[in-house]
C-alpha positions in Angstrom: 46.8 19.8 -9.6 44.0 19.6 -12.3 45.3 18.9 -15.8 45.0 22.0 -18.0 44.2 20.0 -21.1 41.5 17.5 -22.0 41.1 15.1 -25.0 38.1 13.3 -26.4 37.8 9.5 -26.0 37.0 7.4 -29.1 33.3 7.2 -28.0 33.3 10.9 -27.2 34.6 11.7 -30.7 31.8 9.6 -32.2 29.1 11.4 -30.1 30.7 14.8 -30.9 30.7 14.1 -34.7 27.0 13.1 -34.5 26.2 16.3 -32.7 28.3 18.4 -35.1 26.5 16.8 -38.1 23.1 17.5 -36.6 24.1 21.2 -36.3 25.1 21.3 -40.0 28.0 23.7 -39.2 31.5 23.9 -40.7 34.6 23.8 -38.4 35.2 27.4 -39.1 31.7 28.3 -37.9 32.1 26.2 -34.8 35.4 27.9 -34.1 33.7 31.3 -34.3 30.9 30.1 -31.9 33.5 29.4 -29.2 35.5 32.6 -30.0 38.6 30.9 -31.6 40.7 32.7 -34.1 41.7 29.4 -35.8 40.0 26.1 -36.4 43.1 24.2 -35.3 41.7 23.4 -31.8 38.5 22.2 -33.5 40.6 19.8 -35.6 42.4 18.6 -32.5 39.2 18.1 -30.7 37.7 15.8 -33.4 40.9 13.9 -33.7 41.4 13.1 -30.0 44.3 15.5 -29.5 44.7 17.3 -26.1 43.4 20.9 -26.1 42.9 23.5 -23.4 40.2 22.3 -20.9 38.3 25.6 -21.1 38.2 25.4 -24.9 37.2 21.7 -24.6 34.3 22.6 -22.3 33.2 25.5 -24.6 33.1 23.2 -27.7 31.0 20.6 -25.7 28.7 23.4 -24.5 27.8 24.7 -28.0 27.4 21.1 -29.3 25.0 20.5 -26.3 27.2 17.7 -25.0 28.2 16.8 -21.4 32.0 17.3 -21.2 32.4 14.4 -18.7 30.8 12.0 -21.3 33.1 13.2 -24.1 36.5 13.5 -22.4 38.8 10.6 -22.0 38.7 9.3 -18.5 41.7 10.5 -16.5 43.9 7.8 -15.1 46.0 8.9 -12.2 47.5 7.2 -9.2 45.3 7.3 -6.1 48.3 8.1 -4.0 48.7 11.5 -5.9 45.4 12.7 -4.5 45.9 11.1 -1.1 49.1 12.9 -0.8 47.8 16.2 -2.0 48.0 18.4 1.2 45.3 20.7 2.3 46.1 24.3 2.0 45.4 25.7 5.5 46.1 29.2 4.3 43.0 29.2 2.1 39.8 30.9 3.4 37.7 27.8 3.9 34.4 29.6 3.9 35.2 31.4 0.7 36.5 28.1 -0.8 33.3 26.2 0.1 31.2 28.9 -1.4 33.3 28.8 -4.6 32.8 25.1 -5.0 29.1 25.3 -4.1 28.6 27.9 -6.8 30.5 25.8 -9.3 28.5 22.7 -8.3 25.0 24.3 -8.0 23.7 23.5 -11.4 24.9 19.9 -11.4 23.1 19.2 -8.0 19.9 20.8 -9.4 20.2 18.7 -12.5 20.8 15.5 -10.5 18.3 15.9 -7.7 15.7 18.6 -8.4 13.3 16.4 -10.4 11.6 13.0 -10.0 10.7 10.5 -12.7 7.5 8.8 -11.6 6.1 5.5 -12.8 4.0 5.9 -15.9 4.4 9.7 -15.9 6.0 10.9 -19.2 7.5 14.1 -17.8 9.8 14.8 -14.9 8.2 16.2 -11.8 9.7 19.0 -9.6 10.8 17.3 -6.4 9.8 20.3 -4.2 6.3 20.2 -5.7 5.7 16.6 -4.6 8.1 15.6 -1.8 6.6 14.8 1.6 8.9 14.8 4.7 9.6 11.2 5.6 9.6 9.8 9.1 12.5 7.7 10.5 12.7 4.8 12.8 15.8 5.0 14.9 15.5 1.3 15.7 15.7 -1.0 12.8 12.6 -3.1 12.5 14.4 -6.3 11.7 16.8 -5.9 14.6 14.2 -5.8 17.4 14.2 -8.6 19.8 10.6 -9.8 19.8 9.2 -13.3 20.5 7.0 -14.9 17.9 4.2 -14.9 20.6 4.5 -11.1 20.9 3.4 -10.8 17.2 0.9 -13.7 17.2 -1.2 -12.2 20.0 -2.6 -9.6 17.5 -5.8 -10.4 15.6 -6.0 -9.8 11.9 -7.1 -6.2 12.1 -4.2 -5.4 14.4 -1.9 -7.2 12.0 -2.9 -4.7 9.3 -2.0 -1.9 11.7 1.4 -3.6 12.3 2.0 -3.4 8.5 1.2 0.3 8.8 4.0 0.6 11.4 1.8 1.2 14.4 3.7 -1.4 16.6 4.9 1.1 19.2 7.7 2.4 17.0 8.7 6.0 17.9 9.3 8.2 14.8 11.4 11.3 14.2 11.4 13.5 11.1 14.0 12.7 8.4 15.6 16.1 8.6 16.0 15.6 12.4 17.9 12.4 11.8 20.4 13.9 9.4 20.9 16.9 11.7 21.4 14.6 14.7 23.9 12.2 13.1 26.9 13.1 10.9 27.3 9.6 9.7 24.1 7.9 8.6 23.0 4.8 6.8 19.4 5.2 5.7 17.7 1.8 5.2 14.3 1.1 3.7 12.1 -1.2 1.7 12.0 -1.1 -2.1 10.0 2.0 -3.1 10.0 3.5 0.4 11.6 6.8 -0.8 15.3 6.4 0.1 16.6 8.0 -3.1 14.0 10.8 -3.0 14.9 11.5 0.6 18.5 11.8 -0.3 17.7 14.1 -3.2 15.7 16.3 -0.9 18.7 16.6 1.4 20.9 17.5 -1.6 18.5 20.2 -2.8 18.0 21.6 0.7 21.8 22.0 1.1 22.2 23.3 -2.4 19.6 26.0 -1.8 21.0 26.9 1.6 18.1 25.6 3.7 20.3 22.8 5.3 24.0 22.9 6.0 24.4 26.1 3.9 28.2 26.2 4.6 28.8 22.6 3.3 29.6 21.4 -0.2 26.9 18.9 -1.3 28.0 15.9 -3.5 25.4 13.4 -4.7 26.8 10.1 -6.1 24.7 7.2 -7.4 26.9 4.3 -6.4 25.6 2.2 -9.3 27.1 4.9 -11.7 30.3 4.9 -9.7 30.7 1.1 -10.1 29.9 1.3 -13.8 32.1 4.2 -14.5 35.1 2.7 -12.7 34.6 -0.7 -14.3 37.6 -1.7 -16.5 40.0 0.3 -14.4 42.6 -1.4 -12.2 40.7 -0.5 -9.1 37.6 1.4 -7.9 38.6 4.6 -6.2 36.0 6.9 -4.6 38.6 9.7 -4.1 39.5 9.7 -7.8 35.8 9.6 -8.7 35.0 12.6 -6.5 37.9 14.5 -8.1 36.6 13.7 -11.6 33.2 14.8 -10.3 34.6 18.3 -10.0 37.3 18.3 -12.7 35.2 20.0 -15.3 34.6 22.9 -13.0 38.3 23.8 -12.9 38.7 22.8 -9.3 42.2 22.0 -8.2 43.0 18.8 -6.2 44.3 20.9 -3.4 41.1 22.9 -3.1 39.0 19.8 -2.9 41.4 18.2 -0.4 41.2 21.3 1.7 37.3 21.1 1.8 37.5 17.5 2.8 40.2 18.2 5.4 38.1 20.8 7.1 35.0 18.4 7.0 32.9 20.8 5.0 31.4 18.3 2.5 28.0 16.7 2.6 28.6 13.4 0.8 25.4 11.7 -0.3 25.9 8.1 -1.6 22.7 6.5 -3.0 21.9 2.9 -3.6 24.5 0.7 -1.9 22.2 -2.3 -2.7 22.2 -1.5 -6.4 25.8 -2.6 -6.9 26.1 -6.2 -8.1 28.8 -8.8 -7.8 32.3 -8.2 -6.5 31.9 -4.4 -6.9 29.7 -4.3 -3.8 32.6 -5.2 -1.5 35.0 -2.8 -3.3 32.6 0.1 -3.0 32.0 -0.6 0.6 35.7 -0.5 1.3 36.1 2.7 -0.6 33.4 4.3 1.5 35.1 3.0 4.7 38.5 4.4 3.6 37.1 7.8 2.7 35.1 8.0 6.0 38.2 7.1 8.0 40.5 9.6 6.3 38.0 12.5 6.1 36.1 11.7 9.2 34.9 15.3 9.8 32.6 15.3 6.7 28.9 14.4 6.9 28.2 11.2 5.0 24.8 9.7 4.3 24.4 6.3 2.5 21.1 4.7 1.4 20.5 1.0 1.1 17.7 -1.5 1.0 16.9 -3.1 4.4 17.6 -6.8 3.6 20.7 -5.9 1.5 22.6 -4.3 4.3 25.2 -6.7 5.8 28.2 -4.4 6.3 29.0 -2.3 9.3 30.6 1.1 8.8 32.4 2.2 11.9 30.9 5.4 13.4 27.7 5.2 11.2 24.2 5.2 12.7 21.6 3.0 11.0 18.1 4.3 10.7 15.0 3.1 8.7 12.5 5.0 6.6 9.0 4.5 8.0 6.0 3.8 5.8 3.6 6.8 5.3 1.0 7.5 7.9 -2.5 8.5 6.9 -1.8 12.3 7.2 1.3 11.8 5.0 -0.7 9.8 2.4 -3.3 12.7 2.3 -0.6 15.3 2.0 1.1 13.4 -0.8 -2.2 12.9 -2.6 -3.0 16.6 -2.6 0.4 17.4 -4.0 0.1 14.6 -6.6 -3.3 15.9 -7.9 -1.9 19.4 -8.1 1.5 18.7 -9.6 1.1 15.4 -11.6 -2.6 15.4 -12.5 -2.5 19.2 -12.9 -5.7 19.9 -11.0 -6.3 23.4 -9.8 -5.5 24.7 -6.3 -9.2 24.3 -5.5 -9.6 20.8 -7.0 -6.5 19.1 -5.6 -7.5 19.2 -1.9 -11.0 18.1 -2.7 -9.7 15.1 -4.7 -7.3 14.2 -1.9 -10.1 14.3 0.6 -12.2 12.1 -1.6 -9.3 9.7 -2.0 -8.9 9.4 1.8 -12.6 8.9 2.3 -12.6 6.1 -0.1 -9.4 4.6 1.3 -10.9 4.5 4.8 -13.9 2.5 3.7 -13.8 -1.0 5.1 -13.7 -2.6 1.6 -10.7 -0.4 0.7 -8.5 -1.0 3.7 -6.2 -3.3 1.7 -5.5 -0.5 -0.7 -4.9 1.9 2.2 -2.3 -0.5 3.5 -0.6 -0.5 0.1 -0.7 3.3 0.0 1.6 3.5 3.0 4.5 2.7 0.6 5.3 5.7 -1.6 5.9 3.8 -4.8 2.5 2.1 -4.5 0.8 5.3 -3.4 1.7 6.8 -6.8 0.0 3.8 -8.4 -3.1 4.3 -6.2 -3.3 8.0 -7.2 -2.9 7.0 -10.9 -5.8 4.5 -10.7 -8.0 6.8 -8.7 -7.7 9.9 -10.8 -9.7 8.6 -13.8 -13.0 7.8 -12.1 -12.4 9.0 -8.6 -12.8 5.4 -7.3 -11.0 2.1 -7.3 -11.5 -0.7 -9.8 -14.1 -3.4 -9.0 -11.7 -6.1 -10.1 -9.2 -5.8 -7.2 -7.1 -8.8 -8.2 -5.9 -7.0 -11.4 -5.0 -3.9 -9.3 -3.0 -6.0 -6.8 -1.3 -7.8 -9.7 -0.1 -4.4 -11.0 1.3 -3.6 -7.6 3.2 -6.9 -7.5 4.5 -6.4 -11.1 5.8 -3.1 -10.0 7.8 -4.6 -7.1 8.8 -7.8 -8.9 9.9 -6.4 -12.2 9.3 -2.8 -13.2 10.9 -0.9 -10.3 14.4 -2.3 -11.0 13.9 -2.0 -14.7 12.9 1.7 -14.4 16.0 2.3 -12.3 18.2 0.4 -14.7 19.3 -2.1 -12.1 20.2 -5.7 -13.0 20.6 -7.7 -9.8 22.5 -10.9 -9.3 20.4 -14.0 -9.7 20.8 -16.3 -6.7 19.7 -19.4 -8.6 19.8 -19.4 -12.4 17.0 -22.0 -12.4 14.6 -20.0 -10.3 12.8 -17.8 -12.9 10.4 -15.0 -12.1 7.5 -17.5 -12.6 9.0 -19.9 -10.1 9.6 -17.0 -7.6 5.8 -16.2 -7.9 5.0 -19.9 -7.5 7.2 -20.1 -4.4 5.6 -17.0 -2.8 2.2 -18.5 -3.6 3.2 -21.8 -2.0 4.4 -20.0 1.2 1.3 -17.7 1.3 -1.2 -20.6 1.0 0.4 -22.6 3.8 0.6 -19.6 6.0 -3.1 -18.8 5.3 -4.5 -22.2 6.1 -2.4 -22.5 9.2 -3.2 -19.0 10.4 0.5 -18.1 10.8 1.0 -14.6 9.5 4.5 -14.5 11.1 7.0 -17.3 10.5 10.3 -17.9 12.2 13.3 -17.9 9.8 13.8 -21.6 10.2 10.2 -22.3 9.2 10.3 -19.9 6.2 13.5 -21.6 5.0 12.0 -25.0 5.4 9.0 -24.0 3.2 11.4 -22.7 0.6 13.4 -25.9 0.7 10.3 -28.0 0.3 9.4 -26.1 -2.8 12.9 -26.3 -4.3 12.7 -30.1 -3.9 9.8 -30.2 -6.3 11.5 -28.3 -9.1 12.5 -30.4 -12.2 16.2 -30.3 -11.3 15.7 -29.9 -7.6 18.1 -31.5 -5.2 17.3 -33.6 -2.2 20.6 -32.9 -0.5 19.8 -31.4 2.9 22.9 -29.3 3.2 22.5 -27.9 -0.4 18.8 -27.1 0.3 19.7 -25.4 3.5 22.2 -23.1 1.7 19.9 -22.5 -1.3 16.8 -21.7 0.9 18.8 -19.2 3.0 20.2 -17.5 -0.1 16.8 -17.4 -1.8 15.0 -15.9 1.2 17.6 -13.2 1.3 17.3 -12.6 -2.4 13.5 -12.2 -2.3 13.8 -9.8 0.7 16.4 -7.7 -1.1 15.2 -7.7 -4.7 11.4 -7.4 -4.2 10.8 -6.6 -0.5 7.8 -8.9 -0.5 9.1 -10.9 2.4 10.4 -8.8 5.2 12.0 -9.4 8.6 9.4 -7.9 11.0 11.6 -8.7 14.0 14.9 -10.5 14.5 14.5 -13.9 12.8 10.7 -13.5 12.2 9.4 -13.0 8.7 6.1 -12.0 7.1 4.8 -10.7 3.8 5.4 -6.9 3.4 1.6 -6.4 2.9 -1.2 -8.6 4.0 -3.1 -8.2 0.8 -0.1 -9.5 -1.2 0.0 -12.6 1.0 -3.7 -13.1 0.4 -3.3 -12.5 -3.4 -0.5 -15.1 -3.6 -2.5 -17.6 -1.5 -5.5 -17.2 -3.7 -3.3 -17.7 -6.8 -2.2 -21.0 -5.3 -5.8 -22.0 -4.5 -7.0 -21.2 -8.1 -4.0 -22.9 -9.7 -4.6 -26.2 -7.7 -8.2 -26.2 -8.8 -10.2 -28.9 -7.1 -13.3 -29.4 -5.0 -11.5 -30.4 -1.9 -9.6 -27.2 -1.6 -12.8 -25.2 -2.2 -14.5 -27.2 0.6 -11.5 -26.3 2.9 -11.9 -22.7 1.9 -15.6 -22.4 2.7 -15.0 -23.9 6.2 -13.5 -20.4 6.9 -16.7 -18.6 5.8 -17.4 -17.2 9.2 -13.9 -15.8 9.8 -13.8 -12.0 9.1 -10.0 -12.4 8.4 -10.9 -14.5 5.3 -13.2 -11.9 3.7 -10.6 -10.7 1.2 -9.8 -14.3 0.3 -13.3 -15.1 -0.7 -13.6 -11.9 -2.8 -10.4 -12.6 -4.6 -11.3 -16.2 -5.3 -14.6 -15.0 -6.7 -12.7 -12.8 -9.1 -10.0 -15.3 -10.0 -11.8 -18.7 -10.0 -13.4 -18.9 -13.5 -16.2 -19.6 -13.6 -17.0 -18.8 -10.0 -20.1 -21.0 -9.8 -18.6 -23.7 -7.6 -17.3 -21.3 -5.0 -20.6 -19.4 -4.8 -22.7 -22.6 -4.6 -20.6 -24.1 -1.9 -20.8 -20.8 0.0 -24.5 -20.9 -0.2 -24.6 -24.5 1.1 -22.3 -23.6 4.0 -24.6 -20.6 4.9 -27.6 -22.9 5.0 -25.7 -25.3 7.2 -25.3 -22.6 9.8 -29.0 -22.9 10.5 -29.0 -26.6 11.1 -27.0 -26.4 14.3 -29.0 -23.6 15.9 -32.8 -24.3 16.3 -33.6 -20.7 17.2 -31.7 -19.3 14.2 -33.4 -21.9 12.0 -36.8 -20.9 13.3 -36.0 -17.2 12.8 -34.9 -17.7 9.2 -38.0 -19.9 8.6 -40.2 -17.0 9.9 -38.3 -14.5 7.7 -39.1 -16.6 4.6 -42.7 -17.2 5.6 -43.4 -13.6 6.5 -41.8 -12.3 3.3 -43.9 -14.7 1.1 -47.1 -13.2 2.5 -46.6 -9.5 1.7 -48.0 -8.0 -1.5 -45.0 -6.4 -3.3 -43.1 -6.5 -6.6 -39.8 -6.2 -4.9 -37.0 -8.8 -5.3 -37.9 -11.5 -2.7 -34.4 -11.7 -1.4 -34.5 -8.0 -0.6 -37.8 -8.4 1.2 -36.3 -11.2 3.3 -33.3 -9.1 4.2 -35.8 -6.2 5.1 -37.7 -8.4 7.6 -34.5 -9.9 8.9 -33.4 -6.4 10.1 -36.7 -5.1 11.4 -37.2 -8.2 13.6 -34.1 -7.4 15.6 -34.2 -5.5 18.9 -33.4 -1.7 18.6 -30.0 -2.1 20.3 -28.8 -4.5 17.7 -26.4 -2.9 15.1 -28.4 -4.3 12.2 -31.8 -3.2 13.5 -33.7 -1.6 10.6 -30.5 -1.2 8.7 -31.7 -1.2 5.1 -28.4 -0.9 3.2 -28.2 -4.5 2.1 -31.9 -4.8 1.2 -31.6 -1.6 -0.9 -28.5 -3.0 -2.6 -30.6 -6.0 -3.7 -33.5 -3.9 -4.9 -33.1 -0.1 -5.3 -36.8 0.4 -5.3 -36.7 0.0 -1.5 -35.0 3.4 -1.3 -38.1 5.1 -2.5 -41.7 5.0 -1.1 -42.1 1.6 0.5 -44.9 -0.7 -0.5 -47.9 -0.5 2.0 -47.2 -3.9 3.7 -43.5 -3.1 4.3 -44.2 0.5 5.4 -46.9 -0.7 7.8 -44.7 -3.4 9.4 -41.8 -0.9 9.7 -44.1 1.7 11.3 -45.5 -0.9 13.8 -42.0 -2.1 14.7 -41.1 1.6 15.3 -44.1 2.1 17.6 -43.2 -1.1 19.6 -39.6 0.1 19.9 -40.7 3.5 21.2 -42.9 1.9 23.8 -40.2 -0.5 24.9 -37.7 2.4 25.4 -40.1 4.4 27.7 -39.6 4.4 31.4 -42.1 5.8 34.0 -40.0 8.9 34.5 -39.9 9.8 30.8 -43.5 8.7 29.9 -44.8 12.3 30.1 -42.0 13.6 27.8 -42.3 10.7 25.3 -46.1 10.6 25.2 -46.4 12.7 22.0 -43.7 10.5 20.3 -45.6 7.4 21.2 -48.9 8.9 20.1 -47.5 9.9 16.8 -45.9 6.5 16.2 -49.4 4.9 16.7 -51.0 7.3 14.2 -51.0 4.9 11.2 -54.3 5.8 9.6 -52.6 6.6 6.2 -51.4 3.0 6.1 -54.6 1.3 7.3 -57.1 2.6 4.7 -57.8 -0.9 3.5 -57.4 -2.6 6.9 -60.3 -1.2 9.0 -60.2 -4.0 11.6 -56.5 -3.4 12.3 -57.1 0.3 12.4 -59.9 -0.2 15.0 -57.8 -2.6 17.1 -54.9 -0.2 17.1 -57.1 2.7 18.0 -58.5 0.7 20.9 -55.0 0.1 22.3 -54.2 3.8 21.8 -57.3 4.8 23.7 -56.2 2.9 26.7 -53.4 5.4 27.2 -54.1 8.1 29.8 -54.6 11.7 28.8 -51.5 13.9 29.0 -53.5 16.7 30.7 -53.5 14.5 33.8 -50.0 15.7 34.4 -46.5 14.3 34.7 -46.9 12.5 38.0 -50.2 10.8 37.0 -48.7 9.5 33.8 -45.7 8.2 35.7 -47.9 6.3 38.1 -49.9 4.9 35.2 -46.9 3.7 33.3 -45.5 2.0 36.4 -48.7 0.1 36.8 -49.8 -0.6 33.2 -46.9 0.2 30.9 -45.5 -3.3 30.5 -49.0 -4.8 30.1 -49.9 -2.2 27.5 -46.7 -2.8 25.5 -47.4 -6.5 25.5 -50.9 -5.9 24.1 -49.4 -3.9 21.3 -46.9 -6.7 20.6 -49.7 -9.3 20.7 -51.8 -7.3 18.2 -48.8 -7.1 15.8 -48.1 -10.9 16.1 -51.7 -11.8 15.5 -52.4 -9.4 12.6 -49.1 -8.9 11.0 -46.9 -11.8 12.2 -44.2 -9.4 13.5 -42.9 -8.3 16.9 -41.8 -11.6 18.2 -39.5 -11.7 21.2 -36.9 -14.1 20.0 -34.9 -14.2 23.3 -31.6 -15.2 21.8 -28.7 -15.8 24.1 -25.3 -14.3 23.4 -24.1 -17.2 21.3 -27.3 -17.2 19.3 -26.9 -13.5 18.6 -23.4 -14.2 17.4 -24.7 -17.0 15.1 -27.3 -14.7 13.7 -24.7 -12.0 13.0 -22.5 -14.6 11.3 -25.5 -15.7 9.1 -26.1 -12.2 8.0 -22.4 -11.5 7.4 -22.1 -14.7 5.3 -25.1 -13.8 3.2 -23.6 -10.3 2.6 -20.2 -11.8 1.7 -22.0 -14.2 -0.7 -23.7 -11.2 -2.4 -20.4 -9.3 -2.5 -18.7 -12.3 -4.1 -21.5 -12.5 -6.6 -21.0 -8.9 -7.6 -17.2 -9.3 -7.8 -17.3 -12.5 -9.9 -16.1 -11.7 -13.4 -17.1 -15.1 -14.8 -20.4 -16.8 -13.7 -23.1 -18.6 -15.5 -26.5 -16.9 -15.7 -28.3 -19.8 -14.0 -26.1 -19.8 -11.0 -26.3 -16.0 -10.6 -30.0 -16.0 -11.0 -30.5 -18.9 -8.5 -28.3 -17.3 -5.8 -29.9 -13.9 -6.2 -33.3 -15.5 -5.7 -32.3 -17.7 -2.8 -30.4 -15.3 -0.5 -31.7 -15.5 3.1 -33.6 -18.6 2.1 -32.8 -22.1 3.4 -32.3 -24.5 0.5 -31.7 -28.2 0.3 -28.2 -29.6 -0.5 -29.3 -31.3 -3.7 -30.1 -28.0 -5.4 -26.5 -26.9 -4.7 -24.8 -30.1 -5.8 -26.7 -30.1 -9.1 -25.0 -26.8 -10.1 -21.4 -27.8 -9.3 -19.0 -28.1 -12.2 -16.3 -30.0 -10.3 -17.3 -33.0 -8.2 
């Protein structure tokens, strides 16, 4: 039975005296506050003597103290509780409701709020929580061949990281309804604790298992509170959990006997050292004895090694895009305190930004709740993401490497006392760079351990003993997966980085650290690979000054034209044509303009002026006469080329209008006359549909070629380049490479004026190698 008296511990007396001093009361006044006729119980309280438990709790209440923190910990034999029989005569439904009512406020205090990163105030859980999805098959336990994963290209790899690899999902609440014994696994920051809190609150408020008694225990606190005792005992801890509510041992035993408790145990991975095994055994013993109760345990994925008989293991899935959008709307409303009207608008803007090609790496990060909070924090200030992405990714890594455990007050075991945080970062950079250059985004466990062992050999006190390295590399791989979640097991025995952009960031860090010309030359050899785009952008930010990278990129782009004669001739024409027009525009923007209008209408880049406008915003306004005329003539040729005999009658007015360029030919009378002559060769539409059809069948092709010839002779445009499929691909690569060079130029945080000016002037212009080498700072 529960003891009727309590006494303050030495630490509790110290806290109580501090609180009493802050109040400025006398003992007589305090006695009156708790309705005592004498101050003797107050004297006993402050001297550590036993007093009635109700009086003890009342004194703590008026002093604004938590009784469990002031009272001396009870020490009693586990066998006492184990032997306490359930009272089958008690009305179990009434008993459960009694304990639920007594425990209601504590559950609300434990679980109703969230403490978010860099947010000063607690946030109501129900105002922010998004229902999580659950994988019923653990990702790391799937039997997949390495070839099954390597078949995906880089874009599909990004989708894999967003959990689109044919993994069926169910709702979290469905999983806890379906399984009475559950171990919920997840990556760091995936929302395991928040999910468990939501279950506790749902039960507490009667929305889930309203006839069960919810009990929420942070296993880290259990281990700390039981430290120093002869043994860790979950049953004793659960009894002490309720002792301040005046609940008898027999009442609690009766609830457990009938299986009417919902036991929520959070953070099995947060227990360090030998306590981990002891806590696990306590959970096992409790589950065996009181097997009718519902028990849910949370743990990090890589940290889970034990098997609990009768428990089903599930995994929390990363957020989908609809979940990201729903969270963002709640975040802007609750955390940023936007209005009901503003919040959905901001969430929609966020999603639109995230779905832009350049922001897909951030979208990938946003699939993890802890990083999604960071994404929202960054976005809310200017409704956009920072230009300097490397700093943003660094913040995300800092959160996973250091801050998350610090915020939760977790100090994990160090596997190797010599491997500092800096060496961990260097190791991850080493692995990432090797994976990047080899193109291996997924590595078998043996290969991953070998890379770790190779790095350990290079440390100042590194060993060369093969057996020792094998053990150390295995332990270190496990530690990184558990503590930071940056390396994850994507299938059984197959590892990868948790997020592709983190792998790319670490790889670039390695490239920048080992600063030399040879490694840059190796990097630029991948210029035409779309999968390397983020690599180049990050190097441009992190390599300071960025001159060498940009100059070598420019040289590589020019080299593309040396192996393809048609591409070389095309680029040569672009340069020559651009130099003949009369305009004050940036010459590079003019070259980009003519590059696009020379392409056939079916080409994706045809007349796409986004890049030319980015080089010179004047192009977005009224075009200079020469450019406007050439664009109009190109349009007229495109219209004529798209016409068939059957549609000539319907398209006649469109063609006639496209040829009406008098407003652009005021100072070009000869061209105006020649163009009018060609236009006059067209039949009159009054001849009827059938006559026009016959005319176009007989003369349409010849007429179109006359128009093209006129354009070539007078304006040097309209050439039929007749590229084959490979040549079209080469041309697209040349364009993409120039665009990437421009993007890198804009992202570079440190570049000399001369290099910046030279590259801006020479985009889409073939230069000789000597002009590049003269600007290099490393040889």
